[in-house]
C-alpha positions as CSV (number, residue, x, y, z in Angstrom):
1,M,-29.4,-6.5,-10.1
2,S,-26.0,-5.1,-8.9
3,E,-25.9,-3.2,-5.7
4,L,-23.4,-0.9,-7.4
5,G,-26.3,0.7,-9.3
6,D,-25.0,3.4,-11.6
7,A,-21.7,4.0,-9.6
8,R,-19.0,5.0,-12.1
9,L,-15.9,2.9,-12.4
10,L,-12.9,5.2,-12.0
11,D,-10.0,2.7,-12.0
12,S,-9.1,-1.0,-11.7
13,G,-6.1,-3.1,-10.9
14,L,-5.2,-6.7,-10.2
15,Q,-6.7,-6.6,-6.7
16,A,-9.5,-4.1,-6.7
17,E,-11.8,-1.7,-8.6
18,I,-12.4,1.9,-7.6
19,F,-15.9,3.4,-8.0
20,E,-17.4,6.8,-7.3
21,W,-19.4,6.5,-4.0
22,G,-21.2,9.7,-3.1
23,E,-19.9,13.2,-2.7
24,G,-16.1,13.3,-2.4
25,R,-15.7,9.6,-1.7
26,V,-14.8,6.4,-3.6
27,L,-15.4,2.7,-3.0
28,R,-12.3,0.4,-3.2
29,L,-14.0,-2.9,-4.1
30,V,-11.9,-6.1,-4.0
31,M,-12.0,-8.4,-7.0
32,D,-13.9,-11.7,-6.6
33,G,-11.6,-14.1,-4.6
34,G,-9.2,-11.3,-3.8
35,G,-10.3,-10.4,-0.3
36,E,-7.3,-12.1,1.3
37,I,-3.6,-11.6,0.6
38,S,-1.8,-14.3,2.5
39,G,0.9,-12.8,4.7
40,A,0.4,-9.3,3.3
41,A,-0.8,-7.7,6.5
42,G,-1.2,-10.4,9.1
43,G,-3.3,-13.4,10.0
44,D,-6.6,-14.3,8.2
45,E,-8.4,-11.0,8.7
46,P,-9.9,-9.5,5.6
47,M,-7.4,-7.5,3.6
48,L,-9.4,-4.3,3.6
49,A,-10.0,-4.4,7.3
50,R,-6.2,-4.5,7.9
51,E,-5.6,-1.8,5.3
52,A,-8.2,0.5,6.9
53,E,-6.6,0.1,10.3
54,V,-3.1,0.9,8.9
55,M,-4.4,3.9,7.0
56,R,-6.2,5.3,10.1
57,A,-3.0,4.9,12.1
58,A,-0.9,6.6,9.5
59,R,-3.4,9.5,9.1
60,A,-3.6,10.0,12.9
61,A,0.1,10.4,12.9
62,G,0.0,13.1,10.3
63,V,0.9,11.1,7.2
64,P,-1.0,12.4,4.1
65,V,-3.4,9.5,3.6
66,P,-7.0,9.5,2.3
67,G,-9.6,9.5,5.1
68,V,-11.2,6.1,5.7
69,H,-15.0,5.9,6.4
70,E,-16.4,2.4,6.4
71,L,-16.1,-1.2,5.5
72,L,-19.0,-2.7,3.6
73,T,-19.9,-5.6,1.3
74,V,-21.3,-4.9,-2.2
75,D,-22.4,-7.7,-4.5
76,G,-20.7,-10.1,-2.1
77,R,-17.3,-8.4,-2.4
78,P,-15.6,-6.6,0.5
79,G,-15.2,-2.8,0.0
80,L,-13.6,0.2,1.7
81,V,-15.1,3.7,1.5
82,M,-12.5,6.4,1.6
83,D,-11.9,10.0,0.5
84,R,-11.6,10.6,-3.2
85,V,-8.3,12.0,-4.3
86,D,-8.6,14.0,-7.5
87,G,-5.1,14.0,-8.9
88,G,-2.7,12.0,-11.0
89,P,0.3,10.0,-9.6
90,M,3.4,11.8,-8.4
91,L,5.4,10.1,-11.2
92,S,3.4,12.0,-13.8
93,A,4.0,15.3,-12.0
94,M,7.8,14.5,-12.0
95,L,7.9,13.6,-15.7
96,G,5.5,16.3,-16.8
97,R,7.1,19.2,-14.9
98,P,10.8,18.4,-14.7
99,W,11.5,21.8,-13.1
100,R,9.6,20.5,-10.1
101,L,11.5,17.2,-9.9
102,L,13.9,18.1,-7.0
103,P,11.1,19.5,-4.7
104,L,8.9,16.5,-5.5
105,V,11.7,14.0,-4.9
106,R,12.4,15.8,-1.6
107,R,8.8,15.6,-0.6
108,F,8.7,11.9,-1.6
109,G,11.5,11.2,0.8
110,E,10.0,13.4,3.6
111,I,6.7,11.5,3.5
112,H,8.5,8.2,3.5
113,A,10.5,9.1,6.6
114,Q,7.3,10.4,8.3
115,L,5.5,7.2,7.4
116,N,8.3,5.0,8.8
117,A,8.3,7.0,12.0
118,V,4.8,5.8,12.8
119,A,4.4,3.0,15.4
120,A,2.8,0.1,13.5
121,P,-0.6,-1.1,14.8
122,E,-0.5,-4.2,17.0
123,G,-0.9,-7.5,15.3
124,L,0.5,-6.4,12.0
125,V,2.6,-9.0,10.2
126,T,6.4,-8.5,10.4
127,V,8.4,-7.8,7.3
128,H,10.2,-11.0,7.9
129,E,6.9,-13.0,7.9
130,W,5.8,-11.1,4.8
131,S,9.0,-11.8,3.0
132,R,8.8,-15.5,3.8
133,S,5.3,-15.7,2.4
134,Q,6.7,-14.2,-0.8
135,L,9.5,-16.7,-1.0
136,E,7.0,-19.5,-0.6
137,K,5.3,-18.3,-3.8
138,L,8.4,-18.7,-5.9
139,G,7.5,-22.3,-6.7
140,G,10.1,-23.7,-9.0
141,A,12.7,-21.0,-8.5
142,D,16.3,-22.1,-7.9
143,A,16.2,-24.0,-4.6
144,R,19.7,-22.8,-3.6
145,L,18.9,-19.2,-4.2
146,R,15.7,-19.5,-2.2
147,A,17.6,-21.2,0.7
148,W,20.2,-18.5,0.6
149,A,17.5,-15.8,0.8
150,E,15.8,-17.5,3.7
151,R,19.1,-17.7,5.6
152,E,19.8,-14.1,4.9
153,L,16.4,-13.1,6.1
154,E,17.1,-14.7,9.5
155,T,20.0,-12.3,10.0
156,L,18.1,-9.1,9.4
157,P,17.1,-7.0,12.4
158,G,13.6,-6.4,13.6
159,G,11.9,-3.1,14.3
160,D,8.6,-1.4,15.2
161,S,8.2,1.0,12.3
162,L,5.2,1.1,10.0
163,L,6.3,-0.1,6.5
164,H,4.3,0.5,3.4
165,G,5.9,-2.2,1.4
166,D,5.0,-0.7,-2.0
167,Y,6.1,2.9,-1.7
168,H,6.9,4.4,-5.1
169,P,5.8,7.5,-7.1
170,L,2.8,5.7,-8.7
171,N,1.3,5.1,-5.2
172,L,1.3,8.8,-4.3
173,L,-1.5,10.8,-5.8
174,M,-1.3,14.6,-6.1
175,A,-4.2,16.4,-4.5
176,G,-3.9,20.1,-4.7
177,G,-0.2,19.9,-4.9
178,E,0.1,17.6,-1.8
179,P,0.8,13.9,-2.3
180,Q,-1.5,11.3,-0.7
181,V,-0.2,7.8,0.0
182,I,-2.5,5.0,-1.4
183,D,-2.4,1.2,-1.8
184,W,-1.6,-0.2,1.7
185,P,-2.3,-4.0,1.4
186,T,1.3,-4.9,1.8
187,A,1.9,-2.9,5.0
188,S,4.0,-4.6,7.6
189,I,6.1,-3.9,10.8
190,G,9.9,-3.8,10.9
191,P,13.0,-1.6,10.5
192,A,12.6,1.5,8.4
193,E,15.6,0.4,6.3
194,A,13.6,-2.5,4.9
195,D,11.0,-0.1,3.4
196,I,13.7,2.1,2.0
197,A,15.4,-1.0,0.4
198,Q,12.1,-2.1,-1.0
199,T,11.5,1.3,-2.6
200,R,15.0,1.3,-4.1
201,V,14.4,-2.1,-5.6
202,L,11.0,-1.1,-7.0
203,I,12.4,2.1,-8.6
204,E,15.6,0.5,-10.0
205,A,13.8,-2.6,-11.3
206,A,10.6,-0.8,-12.5
207,E,11.4,-1.1,-16.2
């Protein structure tokens, strides 16, 4: 019998499922075989343990992030219990209420700047290491293009800012009008400009 009991599935993605888990909380349960993301947040520690550490650091610095409660294992799968955020993505608010677009865009940028001002937890993978791990996954991609990207990567500066790595309006949920930043498995450490560049690429290439 499943340890999930009658817990209701709220959402699911490529990496995890989200279940109701008591009053005001949810369980982010990693898919089978998805407990590690190589290079995503450093070393061989479980993905969710790293994600929990990063979220606690961001929340302690005042970034609007769901509260993290505990790590546990359910049905042999790693899980993270956190505060439930009852609200849709910021993108839906932007599209559904266009008269609020400019204030929401401004808030989007403010939170990003606040996030990047946080000193990243020790031991977090650098954005350079994370980027190399992604280049290694390209497989049969053009060898010259990959070699060029690797050379360019070596010229980029370092930094000690906390980087989200996947910051876009679908990863901010609206809770009582205030966005909450979710989905932190690709967090890294580096220059804030790297996170801004990543967000720009995500938004411009979204379609």
